[in-house]
MMTF fields as JSON, N, C-alpha, C and O atoms, coordinates in Angstrom:
{
  "mmtfVersion": "1.0.0",
  "mmtfProducer": "UNKNOWN",
  "numBonds": 355,
  "numAtoms": 356,
  "numGroups": 89,
  "numChains": 1,
  "numModels": 1,
  "chainsPerModel": [1],
  "groupsPerChain": [89],
  "chainIdList": ["A"],
  "bondAtomList": [4, 2, 8, 6, 12, 10, 16, 14, 20, 18, 24, 22, 28, 26, 32, 30, 36, 34, 40, 38, 44, 42, 48, 46, 52, 50, 56, 54, 60, 58, 64, 62, 68, 66, 72, 70, 76, 74, 80, 78, 84, 82, 88, 86, 92, 90, 96, 94, 100, 98, 104, 102, 108, 106, 112, 110, 116, 114, 120, 118, 124, 122, 128, 126, 132, 130, 136, 134, 140, 138, 144, 142, 148, 146, 152, 150, 156, 154, 160, 158, 164, 162, 168, 166, 172, 170, 176, 174, 180, 178, 184, 182, 188, 186, 192, 190, 196, 194, 200, 198, 204, 202, 208, 206, 212, 210, 216, 214, 220, 218, 224, 222, 228, 226, 232, 230, 236, 234, 240, 238, 244, 242, 248, 246, 252, 250, 256, 254, 260, 258, 264, 262, 268, 266, 272, 270, 276, 274, 280, 278, 284, 282, 288, 286, 292, 290, 296, 294, 300, 298, 304, 302, 308, 306, 312, 310, 316, 314, 320, 318, 324, 322, 328, 326, 332, 330, 336, 334, 340, 338, 344, 342, 348, 346, 352, 350],
  "bondOrderList": [1, 1, 1, 1, 1, 1, 1, 1, 1, 1, 1, 1, 1, 1, 1, 1, 1, 1, 1, 1, 1, 1, 1, 1, 1, 1, 1, 1, 1, 1, 1, 1, 1, 1, 1, 1, 1, 1, 1, 1, 1, 1, 1, 1, 1, 1, 1, 1, 1, 1, 1, 1, 1, 1, 1, 1, 1, 1, 1, 1, 1, 1, 1, 1, 1, 1, 1, 1, 1, 1, 1, 1, 1, 1, 1, 1, 1, 1, 1, 1, 1, 1, 1, 1, 1, 1, 1, 1],
  "groupList": [{"groupName": "MET", "atomNameList": ["N", "CA", "C", "O"], "elementList": ["N", "C", "C", "O"], "formalChargeList": [0, 0, 0, 0], "bondAtomList": [1, 0, 2, 1, 3, 2], "bondOrderList": [1, 1, 2], "singleLetterCode": "M", "chemCompType": "L-PEPTIDE LINKING"}, {"groupName": "PHE", "atomNameList": ["N", "CA", "C", "O"], "elementList": ["N", "C", "C", "O"], "formalChargeList": [0, 0, 0, 0], "bondAtomList": [1, 0, 2, 1, 3, 2], "bondOrderList": [1, 1, 2], "singleLetterCode": "F", "chemCompType": "L-PEPTIDE LINKING"}, {"groupName": "ILE", "atomNameList": ["N", "CA", "C", "O"], "elementList": ["N", "C", "C", "O"], "formalChargeList": [0, 0, 0, 0], "bondAtomList": [1, 0, 2, 1, 3, 2], "bondOrderList": [1, 1, 2], "singleLetterCode": "I", "chemCompType": "L-PEPTIDE LINKING"}, {"groupName": "SER", "atomNameList": ["N", "CA", "C", "O"], "elementList": ["N", "C", "C", "O"], "formalChargeList": [0, 0, 0, 0], "bondAtomList": [1, 0, 2, 1, 3, 2], "bondOrderList": [1, 1, 2], "singleLetterCode": "S", "chemCompType": "L-PEPTIDE LINKING"}, {"groupName": "VAL", "atomNameList": ["N", "CA", "C", "O"], "elementList": ["N", "C", "C", "O"], "formalChargeList": [0, 0, 0, 0], "bondAtomList": [1, 0, 2, 1, 3, 2], "bondOrderList": [1, 1, 2], "singleLetterCode": "V", "chemCompType": "L-PEPTIDE LINKING"}, {"groupName": "ALA", "atomNameList": ["N", "CA", "C", "O"], "elementList": ["N", "C", "C", "O"], "formalChargeList": [0, 0, 0, 0], "bondAtomList": [1, 0, 2, 1, 3, 2], "bondOrderList": [1, 1, 2], "singleLetterCode": "A", "chemCompType": "L-PEPTIDE LINKING"}, {"groupName": "LEU", "atomNameList": ["N", "CA", "C", "O"], "elementList": ["N", "C", "C", "O"], "formalChargeList": [0, 0, 0, 0], "bondAtomList": [1, 0, 2, 1, 3, 2], "bondOrderList": [1, 1, 2], "singleLetterCode": "L", "chemCompType": "L-PEPTIDE LINKING"}, {"groupName": "THR", "atomNameList": ["N", "CA", "C", "O"], "elementList": ["N", "C", "C", "O"], "formalChargeList": [0, 0, 0, 0], "bondAtomList": [1, 0, 2, 1, 3, 2], "bondOrderList": [1, 1, 2], "singleLetterCode": "T", "chemCompType": "L-PEPTIDE LINKING"}, {"groupName": "GLY", "atomNameList": ["N", "CA", "C", "O"], "elementList": ["N", "C", "C", "O"], "formalChargeList": [0, 0, 0, 0], "bondAtomList": [1, 0, 2, 1, 3, 2], "bondOrderList": [1, 1, 2], "singleLetterCode": "G", "chemCompType": "PEPTIDE LINKING"}, {"groupName": "PRO", "atomNameList": ["N", "CA", "C", "O"], "elementList": ["N", "C", "C", "O"], "formalChargeList": [0, 0, 0, 0], "bondAtomList": [1, 0, 2, 1, 3, 2], "bondOrderList": [1, 1, 2], "singleLetterCode": "P", "chemCompType": "L-PEPTIDE LINKING"}, {"groupName": "TYR", "atomNameList": ["N", "CA", "C", "O"], "elementList": ["N", "C", "C", "O"], "formalChargeList": [0, 0, 0, 0], "bondAtomList": [1, 0, 2, 1, 3, 2], "bondOrderList": [1, 1, 2], "singleLetterCode": "Y", "chemCompType": "L-PEPTIDE LINKING"}, {"groupName": "GLU", "atomNameList": ["N", "CA", "C", "O"], "elementList": ["N", "C", "C", "O"], "formalChargeList": [0, 0, 0, 0], "bondAtomList": [1, 0, 2, 1, 3, 2], "bondOrderList": [1, 1, 2], "singleLetterCode": "E", "chemCompType": "L-PEPTIDE LINKING"}, {"groupName": "GLN", "atomNameList": ["N", "CA", "C", "O"], "elementList": ["N", "C", "C", "O"], "formalChargeList": [0, 0, 0, 0], "bondAtomList": [1, 0, 2, 1, 3, 2], "bondOrderList": [1, 1, 2], "singleLetterCode": "Q", "chemCompType": "L-PEPTIDE LINKING"}, {"groupName": "ASP", "atomNameList": ["N", "CA", "C", "O"], "elementList": ["N", "C", "C", "O"], "formalChargeList": [0, 0, 0, 0], "bondAtomList": [1, 0, 2, 1, 3, 2], "bondOrderList": [1, 1, 2], "singleLetterCode": "D", "chemCompType": "L-PEPTIDE LINKING"}, {"groupName": "ASN", "atomNameList": ["N", "CA", "C", "O"], "elementList": ["N", "C", "C", "O"], "formalChargeList": [0, 0, 0, 0], "bondAtomList": [1, 0, 2, 1, 3, 2], "bondOrderList": [1, 1, 2], "singleLetterCode": "N", "chemCompType": "L-PEPTIDE LINKING"}, {"groupName": "LYS", "atomNameList": ["N", "CA", "C", "O"], "elementList": ["N", "C", "C", "O"], "formalChargeList": [0, 0, 0, 0], "bondAtomList": [1, 0, 2, 1, 3, 2], "bondOrderList": [1, 1, 2], "singleLetterCode": "K", "chemCompType": "L-PEPTIDE LINKING"}, {"groupName": "ARG", "atomNameList": ["N", "CA", "C", "O"], "elementList": ["N", "C", "C", "O"], "formalChargeList": [0, 0, 0, 0], "bondAtomList": [1, 0, 2, 1, 3, 2], "bondOrderList": [1, 1, 2], "singleLetterCode": "R", "chemCompType": "L-PEPTIDE LINKING"}, {"groupName": "HIS", "atomNameList": ["N", "CA", "C", "O"], "elementList": ["N", "C", "C", "O"], "formalChargeList": [0, 0, 0, 0], "bondAtomList": [1, 0, 2, 1, 3, 2], "bondOrderList": [1, 1, 2], "singleLetterCode": "H", "chemCompType": "L-PEPTIDE LINKING"}],
  "groupTypeList": [0, 1, 2, 3, 4, 5, 4, 2, 1, 6, 7, 6, 6, 4, 6, 8, 4, 9, 2, 8, 1, 7, 2, 8, 2, 5, 8, 4, 4, 8, 6, 10, 6, 2, 7, 0, 8, 4, 11, 0, 1, 3, 0, 5, 9, 2, 12, 1, 1, 3, 8, 6, 13, 0, 1, 7, 6, 0, 5, 0, 9, 1, 1, 2, 6, 5, 8, 11, 2, 0, 14, 15, 7, 8, 2, 7, 6, 16, 6, 4, 15, 1, 5, 14, 2, 6, 4, 8, 17],
  "groupIdList": [1, 2, 3, 4, 5, 6, 7, 8, 9, 10, 11, 12, 13, 14, 15, 16, 17, 18, 19, 20, 21, 22, 23, 24, 25, 26, 27, 28, 29, 30, 31, 32, 33, 34, 35, 36, 37, 38, 39, 40, 41, 42, 43, 44, 45, 46, 47, 48, 49, 50, 51, 52, 53, 54, 55, 56, 57, 58, 59, 60, 61, 62, 63, 64, 65, 66, 67, 68, 69, 70, 71, 72, 73, 74, 75, 76, 77, 78, 79, 80, 81, 82, 83, 84, 85, 86, 87, 88, 89],
  "secStructList": [7, 2, 2, 2, 2, 2, 2, 2, 2, 2, 2, 2, 2, 2, 2, 6, 7, 7, 2, 2, 2, 2, 2, 2, 2, 2, 2, 2, 2, 2, 2, 2, 2, 2, 2, 7, 1, 1, 2, 2, 2, 2, 2, 2, 2, 2, 2, 2, 2, 2, 2, 6, 6, 7, 2, 2, 2, 2, 2, 2, 2, 2, 2, 2, 2, 2, 2, 2, 2, 2, 2, 2, 2, 6, 2, 2, 2, 2, 2, 2, 2, 2, 2, 2, 2, 2, 2, 7, 7],
  "xCoordList": [-53.004, -53.064, -51.805, -51.886, -50.633, -49.382, -49.319, -48.831, -49.81, -49.784, -50.642, -50.222, -51.831, -52.714, -52.13, -52.249, -51.507, -50.888, -49.703, -49.507, -48.918, -47.774, -48.234, -47.617, -49.312, -49.832, -50.338, -50.088, -51.043, -51.526, -50.352, -50.362, -49.352, -48.168, -47.465, -47.167, -47.199, -46.491, -47.332, -46.798, -48.637, -49.517, -49.505, -49.426, -49.585, -49.564, -48.223, -48.172, -47.136, -45.825, -45.724, -45.197, -46.226, -46.183, -47.045, -46.696, -48.162, -49.04, -48.452, -48.974, -47.383, -46.724, -47.204, -46.961, -47.887, -48.328, -47.094, -46.249, -46.97, -45.811, -45.674, -46.665, -44.435, -44.139, -44.817, -45.225, -44.943, -45.602, -47.059, -47.542, -47.756, -49.158, -49.279, -50.205, -48.325, -48.353, -48.216, -48.965, -47.271, -47.072, -48.304, -48.745, -48.862, -50.039, -51.249, -51.94, -51.504, -52.661, -52.488, -53.427, -51.291, -51.045, -51.155, -51.631, -50.724, -50.842, -52.279, -52.656, -53.082, -54.503, -55.209, -56.025, -54.901, -55.507, -55.078, -55.887, -53.796, -53.317, -54.007, -54.369, -54.193, -54.9, -56.349, -56.897, -56.952, -58.342, -58.444, -59.374, -57.492, -57.525, -57.234, -57.734, -56.428, -56.131, -57.375, -57.72, -58.051, -59.194, -60.491, -61.413, -60.578, -61.785, -63.034, -64.061, -62.949, -64.136, -63.928, -62.902, -64.898, -64.913, -64.181, -63.792, -63.981, -63.372, -61.96, -61.49, -61.27, -59.945, -60.042, -59.203, -61.052, -61.169, -61.561, -61.326, -62.145, -62.427, -61.287, -61.131, -60.487, -59.402, -58.126, -57.378, -57.869, -56.618, -56.404, -55.306, -57.377, -57.127, -56.862, -56.063, -57.516, -57.295, -55.856, -55.198, -55.363, -53.989, -52.994, -51.96, -53.305, -52.402, -52.245, -51.124, -53.357, -53.28, -52.809, -52.243, -53.024, -52.479, -50.965, -50.269, -50.451, -49.004, -48.365, -47.197, -49.106, -48.577, -48.508, -47.907, -49.101, -49.161, -47.881, -47.797, -46.9, -45.651, -44.815, -44.718, -44.214, -43.431, -42.21, -41.902, -41.507, -40.289, -40.595, -39.807, -41.715, -42.085, -42.433, -42.14, -43.045, -43.375, -42.148, -42.124, -41.129, -39.942, -39.084, -38.403, -39.104, -38.245, -38.577, -37.664, -39.84, -40.098, -39.842, -39.429, -40.082, -39.811, -38.313, -37.889, -37.504, -36.048, -35.568, -34.703, -36.125, -35.76, -36.206, -35.48, -37.388, -37.876, -36.96, -36.655, -36.527, -35.621, -34.305, -33.762, -33.797, -32.571, -32.752, -31.861, -33.89, -34.157, -34.276, -33.784, -34.934, -35.048, -33.671, -33.367, -32.841, -31.488, -30.665, -29.862, -30.843, -30.124, -30.569, -29.737, -31.868, -32.386, -31.954, -31.73, -31.836, -31.475, -29.969, -29.522, -29.176, -27.726, -27.111, -25.918, -27.896, -27.366, -26.349, -25.379, -26.568, -25.674, -24.267, -23.301, -24.128, -22.787, -22.08, -20.887, -22.812, -22.208, -21.847, -20.835, -22.68, -22.353, -21.109, -20.288, -20.962, -19.774, -18.532, -17.485, -18.636, -17.497, -17.121, -15.937, -18.114, -17.863, -17.194, -16.271, -17.656, -17.044, -15.602, -14.737, -15.336, -13.961, -13.061, -11.885, -13.601, -12.807, -12.49, -11.374, -13.458, -13.245, -12.261, -11.362, -12.414, -11.591, -10.601, -9.786, -10.633, -9.69, -10.149, -11.263, -9.276, -9.628, -9.326, -9.541],
  "yCoordList": [184.125, 185.513, 186.244, 187.348, 185.625, 186.255, 186.472, 187.498, 185.511, 185.616, 186.798, 187.564, 186.943, 188.029, 189.396, 190.335, 189.522, 190.795, 191.086, 192.231, 190.074, 190.269, 190.658, 191.505, 190.042, 190.38, 191.82, 192.546, 192.235, 193.618, 194.589, 195.622, 194.262, 195.106, 195.269, 196.39, 194.166, 194.229, 194.906, 195.633, 194.673, 195.313, 196.827, 197.569, 197.273, 198.716, 199.334, 200.458, 198.594, 199.098, 199.212, 200.196, 198.211, 198.233, 199.368, 199.973, 199.66, 200.741, 202.125, 203.124, 202.192, 203.465, 204.207, 205.407, 203.511, 204.129, 204.337, 203.445, 205.475, 205.698, 204.589, 204.009, 204.314, 203.181, 203.308, 202.299, 204.516, 204.69, 204.278, 203.595, 204.696, 204.307, 202.805, 202.147, 202.284, 200.852, 200.017, 199.061, 200.372, 199.641, 199.785, 198.815, 200.999, 201.218, 200.43, 199.806, 200.459, 199.728, 198.231, 197.539, 197.721, 196.293, 195.897, 194.805, 196.766, 196.48, 196.437, 195.563, 197.381, 197.396, 196.16, 195.555, 195.785, 194.572, 193.345, 192.452, 193.298, 192.176, 192.102, 191.017, 193.254, 193.261, 192.827, 192.113, 193.267, 192.866, 191.362, 190.718, 190.805, 189.365, 188.54, 187.424, 189.088, 188.365, 188.304, 187.242, 189.449, 189.484, 189.065, 188.615, 189.205, 188.848, 189.506, 188.85, 190.77, 191.423, 192.898, 193.473, 193.48, 194.913, 195.287, 196.443, 194.341, 194.699, 195.251, 195.979, 194.918, 195.477, 196.975, 197.727, 197.419, 198.838, 199.658, 200.866, 199.038, 199.765, 199.635, 200.492, 198.57, 198.348, 199.085, 199.547, 199.202, 199.775, 201.226, 201.54, 202.123, 203.502, 203.592, 204.419, 202.759, 202.768, 202.367, 203.011, 201.317, 200.87, 201.912, 202.143, 202.532, 203.532, 204.725, 205.143, 205.273, 206.464, 206.147, 207.019, 204.931, 204.576, 204.425, 204.666, 204.033, 203.963, 205.33, 205.485, 206.325, 207.688, 208.363, 209.431, 207.772, 208.382, 208.154, 208.591, 207.491, 207.224, 208.509, 209.254, 208.758, 209.975, 210.0, 211.035, 208.874, 208.859, 209.076, 209.703, 208.572, 208.777, 210.237, 210.761, 210.888, 212.299, 213.188, 214.311, 212.708, 213.523, 213.665, 214.677, 212.684, 212.743, 213.918, 214.665, 214.124, 215.279, 216.615, 217.576, 216.686, 217.936, 218.201, 219.356, 217.148, 217.305, 217.817, 218.691, 217.278, 217.746, 219.188, 219.984, 219.532, 220.905, 221.859, 222.948, 221.455, 222.303, 222.522, 223.627, 221.481, 221.618, 222.559, 223.355, 222.483, 223.387, 224.835, 225.75, 225.031, 226.394, 226.934, 228.101, 226.079, 226.507, 226.824, 227.757, 226.073, 226.367, 227.681, 228.463, 227.935, 229.171, 230.415, 231.467, 230.301, 231.478, 231.656, 232.703, 230.665, 230.806, 230.367, 230.572, 229.773, 229.337, 228.205, 228.118, 227.35, 226.199, 226.64, 226.063, 227.653, 228.137, 228.685, 228.45, 229.413, 229.945, 228.831, 228.919, 227.773, 226.643, 225.906, 225.494, 225.736, 225.063, 225.906, 225.373, 227.212, 228.091, 228.031, 227.99, 228.025, 227.937, 226.605, 226.574, 225.521, 224.208, 224.175, 223.579, 224.802, 224.851, 225.673, 225.348, 226.734, 227.546, 226.71, 226.77, 225.936, 225.146, 224.006, 223.824, 223.235, 222.034, 222.113, 221.204, 223.149, 223.3, 222.536, 222.015, 222.481, 221.793, 220.341, 219.551],
  "zCoordList": [102.161, 102.522, 102.068, 101.53, 102.285, 101.899, 100.393, 99.919, 99.664, 98.203, 97.733, 96.866, 98.3, 97.868, 98.225, 97.439, 99.389, 99.777, 98.862, 98.453, 98.54, 97.649, 96.242, 95.597, 95.772, 94.444, 94.419, 93.457, 95.46, 95.535, 95.591, 94.922, 96.381, 96.513, 95.17, 94.758, 94.49, 93.209, 92.129, 91.292, 92.144, 91.162, 91.331, 90.352, 92.57, 92.804, 92.419, 91.92, 92.655, 92.244, 90.734, 90.215, 90.03, 88.565, 88.015, 87.002, 88.672, 88.231, 88.502, 88.009, 89.273, 89.529, 90.752, 90.883, 91.66, 92.905, 93.793, 93.873, 94.453, 95.332, 96.386, 96.831, 96.769, 97.642, 99.006, 99.581, 99.528, 100.822, 100.788, 101.691, 99.744, 99.588, 99.323, 99.796, 98.558, 98.244, 99.509, 99.708, 100.357, 101.609, 102.5, 103.116, 102.567, 103.403, 102.935, 103.74, 101.646, 101.124, 101.295, 101.688, 101.0, 101.171, 102.649, 102.962, 103.547, 104.975, 105.452, 106.233, 104.98, 105.365, 104.825, 105.52, 103.595, 103.029, 103.822, 104.075, 104.219, 105.029, 106.378, 106.833, 107.027, 108.311, 108.149, 108.989, 107.066, 106.829, 106.598, 107.083, 105.858, 105.591, 106.851, 106.991, 107.763, 109.001, 109.887, 110.406, 110.058, 110.982, 110.321, 111.0, 109.003, 108.244, 108.815, 108.992, 109.095, 109.623, 109.868, 109.506, 110.475, 110.697, 111.982, 112.141, 112.904, 114.185, 114.031, 114.905, 112.93, 112.704, 112.486, 112.982, 111.751, 111.452, 112.676, 112.704, 113.673, 114.901, 115.908, 116.779, 115.797, 116.727, 116.312, 117.175, 115.021, 114.539, 114.979, 115.44, 114.865, 115.329, 116.828, 117.266, 117.606, 119.055, 119.362, 120.178, 118.722, 118.935, 118.432, 119.059, 117.312, 116.747, 117.682, 117.97, 118.155, 118.995, 120.407, 121.066, 120.891, 122.201, 122.12, 123.106, 120.972, 120.792, 120.717, 121.074, 120.262, 120.192, 121.551, 121.673, 122.564, 123.879, 124.682, 125.83, 124.116, 124.822, 124.903, 123.929, 126.07, 126.268, 125.365, 124.776, 125.246, 124.437, 122.967, 122.259, 122.501, 121.11, 120.851, 119.776, 121.807, 121.647, 121.833, 121.329, 122.549, 122.793, 121.539, 121.376, 120.663, 119.473, 118.552, 118.2, 118.139, 117.273, 117.96, 117.31, 119.264, 119.968, 120.067, 120.032, 120.192, 120.208, 118.855, 118.791, 117.776, 116.442, 116.244, 115.648, 116.736, 116.647, 117.405, 116.92, 118.584, 119.363, 118.615, 118.625, 117.973, 117.185, 116.01, 115.713, 115.338, 114.214, 114.674, 114.014, 115.811, 116.345, 116.71, 116.46, 117.304, 117.66, 116.419, 116.441, 115.342, 114.104, 113.495, 113.036, 113.484, 112.873, 113.639, 113.04, 114.962, 115.761, 115.903, 116.372, 115.514, 115.577, 116.891, 117.114, 117.755, 119.044, 118.866, 119.619, 117.885, 117.709, 117.356, 117.854, 116.504, 116.175, 117.407, 117.599, 118.237, 119.462, 120.439, 121.134, 120.496, 121.367, 120.898, 121.717, 119.598, 119.058, 119.304, 119.672, 119.106, 119.399, 120.868, 121.205, 121.745, 123.188, 123.551, 124.365, 122.955, 123.223, 122.714, 123.356, 121.58, 121.08, 121.99, 122.156, 122.583, 123.516, 124.762, 125.277, 125.244, 126.466, 126.271, 127.091, 125.2, 125.051, 123.925, 123.772, 123.136, 122.02, 120.81, 120.759, 119.848, 118.608, 118.783, 117.865]
}
């Protein structure tokens, strides 16, 4: 199984397929070879979306979004200036 996944991975790389697609395709082929059936294709989306339901995983993109909003509105510069006034350089 490892040999076939490695051959598919290297073949796709040589053909010039982007690395993200190459890893994804090789991973799907590996999962299919492990389960040898259709139950993987019905189980994989359930596991994927149940993993997305974690609070900490959902908090990371929202934290990044909040930082971007703060940068666009200029709040971060005012916060840094305020921190410099409080504690100095």
